[in-house]
Backbone bond lengths (Angstrom), bond angles and torsions (degrees), N, CA, C in turn:
res aa  C-N    CA-C-N  psi(-1)  N-CA   C-N-CA  omega(-1)  CA-C   N-CA-C  phi
1 M - - - 1.548 - - 1.487 110.37 -
2 V 1.404 114.01 -35.36 1.521 111.06 -174.15 1.575 107.47 -72.95
3 R 1.357 117.87 -20.03 1.483 115.21 -179.40 1.552 108.01 -68.47
4 L 1.336 121.03 -29.86 1.445 118.93 173.92 1.475 118.89 -60.03
5 T 1.261 117.19 -29.25 1.379 120.60 177.44 1.577 115.17 -88.68
6 Y 1.367 118.37 3.56 1.396 121.15 177.69 1.488 112.12 -66.20
7 L 1.242 118.00 133.70 1.590 120.49 -177.81 1.565 104.21 -108.19
8 S 1.293 109.23 129.72 1.488 113.04 179.30 1.607 107.65 -75.01
9 P 1.312 113.49 133.05 1.532 113.76 -177.72 1.511 109.24 -74.69
10 R 1.274 118.98 -21.67 1.535 121.23 178.02 1.558 109.74 -78.71
11 F 1.307 118.61 -51.78 1.455 119.40 -172.44 1.558 106.91 -99.60
12 R 1.316 122.87 -4.96 1.587 123.28 177.96 1.577 108.31 51.34
13 T 1.293 119.63 46.03 1.515 122.99 -179.10 1.612 104.37 -149.57
14 P 1.293 116.27 147.41 1.501 122.92 175.70 1.511 112.80 -70.58
15 I 1.362 116.30 80.51 1.436 121.25 -174.54 1.542 112.30 -55.92
16 Y 1.272 123.43 -45.66 1.382 122.65 -177.54 1.625 113.32 -66.97
17 A 1.295 113.18 -31.61 1.418 115.35 174.88 1.560 110.28 -67.13
18 H 1.409 111.34 -39.75 1.521 112.23 177.77 1.481 113.66 -66.66
19 L 1.409 113.83 -33.44 1.479 115.11 176.81 1.474 114.40 -69.23
20 L 1.379 118.43 -32.75 1.434 114.44 176.35 1.516 111.88 -76.81
21 D 1.303 119.73 -25.28 1.492 119.38 175.55 1.510 107.48 -75.08
22 L 1.318 124.68 -32.11 1.478 126.71 172.92 1.479 106.41 -62.99
23 T 1.318 121.12 -48.69 1.436 120.68 -177.47 1.545 112.68 -59.97
24 I 1.366 116.52 -45.79 1.426 116.55 -177.73 1.462 112.94 -69.39
25 T 1.333 119.71 -34.69 1.478 125.46 176.47 1.515 107.14 -64.09
26 A 1.289 121.12 -42.81 1.448 124.54 -178.49 1.610 111.14 -70.25
27 A 1.267 115.47 -33.67 1.390 115.79 172.61 1.371 115.58 -69.35
28 L 1.347 121.99 -39.63 1.454 130.34 176.14 1.543 110.21 -60.83
29 I 1.312 116.01 -46.48 1.476 119.23 175.30 1.518 112.72 -57.94
30 T 1.373 108.95 -47.31 1.497 111.48 -174.45 1.495 110.60 -66.41
31 L 1.346 117.66 -33.78 1.564 119.81 -176.63 1.579 103.79 -73.55
32 A 1.325 120.56 -41.56 1.353 118.25 175.79 1.608 115.55 -58.01
33 G 1.310 112.77 -41.65 1.470 117.70 179.01 1.599 109.63 -66.54
34 I 1.380 118.00 -39.97 1.419 119.91 -179.27 1.621 109.59 -68.71
35 F 1.360 118.63 -46.86 1.390 116.76 -171.81 1.559 117.13 -91.75
36 Y 1.339 113.79 -18.31 1.426 116.72 -175.54 1.683 109.12 -127.84
37 G 1.251 119.17 -2.58 1.425 119.89 -178.73 1.599 121.61 74.82
38 T 1.216 111.26 2.67 1.561 117.06 -178.49 1.436 109.95 -166.14
39 F 1.248 117.04 144.32 1.566 124.54 177.98 1.540 110.88 -64.84
40 T 1.297 114.70 -25.28 1.472 121.54 -176.42 1.526 107.51 -59.31
41 A 1.268 123.82 -11.75 1.318 127.25 -178.89 1.593 112.94 -67.76
42 L 1.390 113.43 -20.37 1.320 119.91 175.26 1.584 115.03 -76.83
43 Y 1.298 116.19 -8.34 1.399 121.56 177.56 1.539 110.26 -48.08
44 G 1.249 118.67 -42.34 1.344 124.64 -175.65 1.648 116.84 -54.84
45 A 1.344 107.54 -14.10 1.446 113.18 -179.55 1.691 113.83 -76.36
46 T 1.412 105.00 -3.20 1.554 114.77 171.85 1.418 108.97 -56.78
47 V 1.327 121.36 -30.33 1.515 125.10 -178.47 1.604 105.05 -53.41
48 G 1.260 122.99 -37.91 1.453 122.75 -175.84 1.554 110.01 -61.39
49 A 1.412 114.40 -44.11 1.449 118.08 178.13 1.513 112.93 -68.02
50 L 1.302 118.73 -38.56 1.433 122.59 -178.43 1.563 106.08 -62.65
51 M 1.313 118.92 -42.93 1.542 123.96 -174.50 1.496 104.55 -71.75
52 Y 1.267 121.31 -31.84 1.602 123.02 177.83 1.456 106.12 -68.35
53 F 1.335 122.76 -47.31 1.463 120.31 179.20 1.447 111.92 -71.74
54 M 1.408 123.67 -18.46 1.396 119.98 175.82 1.565 105.70 -75.08
55 A 1.345 117.31 -37.96 1.463 121.13 176.12 1.512 109.18 -56.86
56 V 1.329 115.78 -49.86 1.482 119.48 -178.26 1.564 111.09 -56.34
57 G 1.368 113.91 -40.79 1.465 114.15 171.97 1.353 117.18 -67.76
58 V 1.279 126.67 -32.89 1.464 126.68 168.72 1.476 115.68 -60.84
59 G 1.354 111.21 -40.25 1.573 118.34 174.26 1.444 111.77 -65.89
60 A 1.372 122.38 -32.85 1.409 120.72 176.74 1.478 110.36 -68.16
61 V 1.309 116.10 -45.71 1.491 116.48 179.31 1.522 111.46 -63.18
62 L 1.289 122.96 -38.53 1.431 122.41 174.10 1.562 116.83 -61.31
63 I 1.363 110.72 -37.28 1.484 114.80 178.73 1.596 108.83 -70.73
64 G 1.402 109.18 -39.94 1.545 111.80 -173.05 1.543 107.76 -68.26
65 V 1.393 119.06 -35.08 1.367 125.14 -179.41 1.635 116.45 -73.78
66 G 1.294 108.21 -35.00 1.468 122.49 179.82 1.524 114.48 -61.91
67 K 1.380 115.39 159.57 1.453 113.97 -178.41 1.619 111.03 -113.34
68 R 1.334 112.29 11.37 1.487 117.73 -177.60 1.500 116.20 -68.37
69 L 1.310 114.73 -34.24 1.519 118.56 -179.86 1.551 112.37 -97.19
70 S 1.240 111.79 143.17 1.519 116.62 178.38 1.573 105.65 -88.26
71 M 1.319 118.08 110.68 1.463 117.56 174.16 1.573 102.09 -153.64
72 G 1.361 113.63 165.16 1.430 120.26 -176.14 1.541 110.45 -69.39
73 R 1.265 115.90 162.13 1.477 120.46 171.83 1.514 115.70 -55.86
74 G 1.300 112.06 -44.69 1.514 118.13 -177.53 1.517 109.32 -61.46
75 L 1.411 117.43 -47.29 1.351 117.51 178.72 1.616 116.29 -64.48
76 R 1.334 113.78 -42.22 1.399 123.99 174.51 1.570 111.25 -54.15
77 A 1.343 115.45 -45.65 1.525 122.80 178.41 1.524 110.01 -64.27
78 T 1.415 114.80 -48.98 1.503 120.99 175.69 1.425 112.79 -52.83
79 L 1.359 118.11 -45.23 1.507 123.76 -173.49 1.608 104.81 -68.55
80 T 1.273 115.15 -44.00 1.553 120.35 -175.88 1.615 105.42 -65.22
81 V 1.270 120.18 -49.24 1.539 119.93 -172.46 1.509 108.24 -69.91
82 S 1.349 117.02 -40.42 1.559 117.11 -176.76 1.467 106.99 -76.62
83 G 1.272 123.78 -24.58 1.459 124.63 174.06 1.551 108.40 -70.44
84 A 1.401 114.60 -46.47 1.480 114.93 178.63 1.579 114.10 -65.04
85 L 1.228 112.94 -37.49 1.526 115.49 174.46 1.568 113.83 -65.75
86 T 1.182 112.03 -38.10 1.570 116.79 179.81 1.560 107.87 -65.28
87 T 1.286 115.69 -48.77 1.377 124.86 179.05 1.605 109.79 -51.61
88 A 1.383 111.42 -55.71 1.456 116.75 -177.62 1.481 114.16 -57.06
89 V 1.375 112.25 -46.79 1.563 116.48 -179.39 1.505 108.98 -65.76
90 M 1.225 121.31 -40.22 1.508 120.61 179.51 1.423 109.53 -69.89
91 A 1.241 121.93 -33.18 1.555 122.53 -176.90 1.523 104.85 -69.31
92 Y 1.359 115.96 -47.33 1.479 122.86 178.66 1.547 108.03 -54.14
93 L 1.440 120.58 -52.60 1.392 120.78 -177.98 1.527 115.00 -65.72
94 T 1.324 113.91 -30.73 1.436 116.01 174.31 1.515 115.37 -66.39
95 Y 1.332 110.17 -39.28 1.462 119.62 177.52 1.602 111.40 -64.27
96 Q 1.356 114.57 -39.05 1.376 121.60 174.29 1.579 111.91 -60.16
97 F 1.294 118.31 -50.57 1.436 124.18 -177.19 1.534 107.97 -64.95
98 L 1.333 119.58 -35.83 1.508 117.18 178.79 1.485 115.04 -81.64
99 A 1.415 116.16 -31.26 1.359 117.89 -176.16 1.554 118.22 -81.22
100 Y 1.450 110.03 -21.56 1.461 119.55 177.34 1.493 113.18 -127.16
101 P 1.344 119.13 68.22 1.416 118.54 -172.45 1.470 110.57 -71.34
102 S 1.291 123.24 -25.14 1.487 118.66 177.96 1.497 114.78 -68.92
103 I 1.313 115.16 -22.89 1.429 116.09 176.98 1.493 114.96 -83.04
104 W 1.360 117.54 -39.41 1.408 125.31 -171.48 1.561 111.25 -101.97
105 G 1.322 118.88 3.14 1.455 116.61 178.43 1.339 122.10 80.18
106 G 1.337 118.24 25.75 1.456 128.36 -179.85 1.545 108.90 -82.21
107 N 1.315 116.37 136.36 1.423 121.50 176.46 1.503 108.98 -161.38
108 W 1.321 121.86 175.59 1.333 125.84 -171.41 1.599 113.34 -68.29
109 L 1.451 116.27 -29.79 1.329 123.33 177.11 1.609 109.58 -62.47
110 A 1.341 112.42 -56.42 1.499 122.93 178.48 1.521 108.45 -53.19
111 Y 1.198 114.83 -54.61 1.601 120.23 -175.21 1.443 104.60 -63.23
112 G 1.375 127.07 -36.75 1.357 123.29 -179.28 1.503 113.90 -70.02
113 V 1.275 116.42 -29.34 1.458 122.23 172.23 1.544 113.27 -58.39
114 V 1.313 111.35 -48.49 1.534 116.03 176.54 1.558 108.49 -67.33
115 A 1.260 118.54 -49.43 1.495 116.35 179.64 1.549 112.79 -62.93
116 G 1.272 117.68 -31.35 1.471 122.38 176.02 1.455 111.32 -64.46
117 A 1.372 113.96 -41.17 1.465 115.54 -176.66 1.466 112.32 -68.07
118 V 1.374 116.34 -38.05 1.474 115.26 175.28 1.466 113.25 -63.82
119 V 1.361 117.90 -43.83 1.457 125.25 -174.48 1.594 105.29 -63.93
120 L 1.324 112.02 -45.32 1.540 111.85 179.90 1.557 111.48 -66.30
121 G 1.291 119.60 -34.68 1.457 118.60 171.24 1.513 116.64 -60.49
122 I 1.263 118.73 -42.79 1.356 122.47 174.15 1.480 116.18 -60.82
123 V 1.361 114.11 -46.64 1.441 120.58 174.56 1.518 115.21 -63.23
124 A 1.241 117.02 -39.52 1.486 122.03 175.94 1.499 109.41 -59.70
125 Y 1.313 114.09 -51.87 1.389 118.27 -179.30 1.622 113.56 -58.02
126 T 1.224 109.78 -47.96 1.586 118.00 -179.81 1.476 109.93 -57.36
127 V 1.348 116.11 -49.75 1.588 120.77 176.49 1.379 110.26 -56.91
128 S 1.485 116.37 -51.19 1.494 117.70 -175.92 1.548 113.21 -62.30
129 R 1.347 112.62 -35.34 1.479 113.71 178.37 1.547 108.88 -66.23
130 I 1.278 119.18 -52.56 1.509 124.07 179.70 1.497 113.79 -50.72
131 V 1.403 114.21 -51.17 1.463 122.36 175.31 1.455 113.19 -55.51
132 N 1.383 116.93 -53.86 1.506 118.02 -178.40 1.519 115.97 -65.31
133 I 1.301 114.85 -27.96 1.542 116.45 174.26 1.539 110.96 -74.16
134 R 1.210 116.79 -44.63 1.531 119.67 178.55 1.522 113.17 -69.17
135 R 1.301 118.63 -51.04 1.431 119.31 -176.05 1.567 115.99 -78.92
136 Y 1.346 113.20 -40.69 1.462 113.88 -177.23 1.537 117.35 -111.43
137 G 1.329 114.21 -6.62 1.534 119.60 -173.85 1.502 112.59 67.25
138 I 1.321 114.68 27.88 1.513 117.51 178.04 1.521 109.78 -111.04
139 D 1.335 120.20 123.24 1.468 120.22 176.67 1.484 109.55 -95.15
140 I 1.284 116.80 109.28 1.504 121.16 -169.32 1.590 108.34 -75.20
141 A 1.392 117.83 -11.97 1.489 120.18 174.91 1.568 113.43 -58.17
142 I 1.359 116.73 -32.34 1.406 122.53 177.21 1.423 119.63 -66.76
143 T 1.405 117.03 -8.33 1.437 123.47 -177.91 1.492 117.66 -48.37
144 Y 1.246 114.20 -45.33 1.513 119.93 -175.47 1.562 110.29 -81.72
145 T 1.388 112.52 -17.91 1.497 118.53 175.70 1.505 112.50 -76.05
146 E 1.374 113.21 -44.64 1.355 121.15 -175.04 1.564 113.65 -86.68
147 I 1.334 116.29 -32.93 1.505 121.32 173.73 1.504 108.11 -125.44
148 P 1.351 114.26 98.10 1.539 119.35 -172.44 1.664 106.53 -63.65
149 P 1.283 116.04 138.65 1.377 115.06 179.67 1.421 122.94 -63.12
150 E 1.416 115.83 -20.97 1.440 119.35 175.22 1.348 113.69 -80.49
């Protein structure tokens, strides 16, 4: 895992992380070509981005309605309304992608990519938390308690 964070002094970029990303991308394109005949079968993974933006909209509504931040009523109302509209549009687009997969390119491979990314994120966080607690005595779960994200 440490190798993925190595920065090349020459290129100033995490070369090993880029190679891993290239390998995963090439494997996905190969699988899409084998099972579906074209790499466009991965377009269905757009659902992941739509769901992400839907979560951002929900977050905007929660911040707009909450009392934690000091902002004017106009800004709070704007944030709440724009968050609600974003959530509604993204929910509708997500529904369209899932209800009509033949039009938008949805398939089990593309949906598996989205689900796999979520599962991988949960696993990476859990492993990182366990390692940091055991090795360094630091619980990374308190990050948002100690350093608020806003």
